[in-house]
Structures are given as structure tokens and as C-alpha cells.
N, C-alpha and C positions, 0 to 999 in steps of 0.2 A: 304373614307379609304383611310391613307396615309402609303407608302407601304416604310420600310426599307431596298434600295435596294445596292447592292453594284455591282457597275462593275467596270473589273479584265481587261484591258486592253484598251489605251485609241490612238490605231490605229485606222484605217482607217474604220471601225467599228465601234471598243466601239466607240471613240471622236464623231461619227451622235448618235448615239444610247444614249447617252450621252447628247448630244446638242437637242435632240428629248424630251424627260424624263420633264415632265415638272416639274424642286425642285423648284413649292408654292406645289407642290399636292402630292408632295413625298420626302422619307429624301434623300439624296443620293448621295454617296464615291465611288470618284475615284479611284484608285490602277495603279497605272502607274512607271514602272522605266527606261524611261526616264526622265528627269529631265525641255527637252523646253517645254518637253508637257505639264507636267505637269504646269507648269509657266504658257502656253496659256490658260489651264483649269482653272487653278486657279483665275482670273480674270471673271469668271461669274459663278465657284462653288466654295462653299467656303469648300466642304471635300475632298479635293483632297491633294494626300498621295503617297509622292513617295521611291517605294520601288517594291519587290519581291511579288506577287500574292502565289506564294508555300513556304513564309516564313509565320511560325509559327504569330512569333511573330510583322509581316506585317498585318497580316490578322489579328491580335486583337491590332489592333489600327484602326485599318478598324470595328471594334467591328462589328467581324463575325458570332460572336455567338447569337445578334437579328439580325438580317436578315427577312427578308423576303421572299428578291430573292435571286441571290445571280447570277448576269450574265456573261459567264469567257469568255471573245472575244480578246482574246489569235491569232494574228496571232498563234502561237505552238498551235496544236490539245495536247500535252502532258499534258502541264503546263495545259492549261482548265482541264486535266482529272484531272489531281493532286489536284487543285483549288477548283472543286466539288465535288472532295472527303471529304477535308476537311472542306468542307459548312457542308456536310453528314456526319459532323461526331459533330461539333460543332455549325452545328444548322436544329439538323434533321428537324424539321417541313416547315425550306425556300424549292419555289421552286428554281432550279437547272437548265441554260444554260450551256450549251453545243456547242460553235463553233468549227465545223471541218473545216480543212484547205485543205484539201485533197481526192480527191474523193478515193472511198473505206473503210472511214471512218469513214461513216453512221451507221457503224452497235454500234458503240462506250456509244449512243444512247440507247443500251440498257441493260445497267451496271446498276444497282440499283442504284446511289447515281446521275442519271440526268434522269431529265426529260423532256427537250428539246436537242433538238440541232437546232443548224443554220447552215447552209453551206451556205456562200455568193453566191459562184457561181451558186448554182442550184437558189436561187431566184433570183440571176439577167436573169439569162435563160430562168428562166420561167416567169417574167416579160418581157423579150424581146419576149418570143412568141404571146405571152398576144398583146402586141404591134404589131407585125408582124399581126398577125390574125386579129383581129381587135374585140378582145372577152377581 
């Protein structure tokens, strides 16, 4: 089943997520404020929108209301919270993923408009521990 996925933020985490998602299996829209990043992504992806993910007009262009999944992956937790909240309002059935940027922000995941949280530093540490211990 093809999913309509909106990814906000194409920095270190967001770019890799977009590169790993199979655009043949899913409809992927990327929202990113940096012009150079947008230009680089647009060589391999059809739906790249330069803009602010917290701006309602930008998210309307991204067709947020039709999203099945919204991944707020910017390197700013407050921006990601705003994106998830807007997603819950405009696409109530969409699954929302919130990237948190710093230690101590894990509690944000308990808000009613966030379904899942991603904390890259903790995920990286878990992989490192597995590699060190051989598990």
C-alpha cells in the first residue's frame, strides 16, 4: 500500500530518511528551507518544496491534509512540535513522528499530537553499544 509521506527537514537525519524511503513505493514530499539542499534533493525526488514547515501556506503546498505519515525531522524540536501539531489538526489520522534534538526532551512524545519520537543521539548510542558488546 502506497503511503503519502511528508518529511519536514532535510538535514542530517531527514535527508537520510528520504534517501532510504522507496519513492516507488511511497509518495514522498520533502519540505526544507535551504535552497541548496532542495536543489540537491530535487535531482532524485519529484516533490521537494522550499519553505518553512511551520508555515500553513507551505504545508498546504505539501498537501499536508492528505498525508498518511508526517515526519518532523528538523534539528529544532520546537519546529518539529509545531509541524506535528499542525499535522494533527489538518490530517487527524496521519501518524506523526517527532525528532527531538536534545537530552531531556523525550517527554514531548507524550503530547496528544505526537505518535512517535526519534532521538538520533540515543539511537546512535544504542547502535554503538550493540557493536561494542557484540549483541
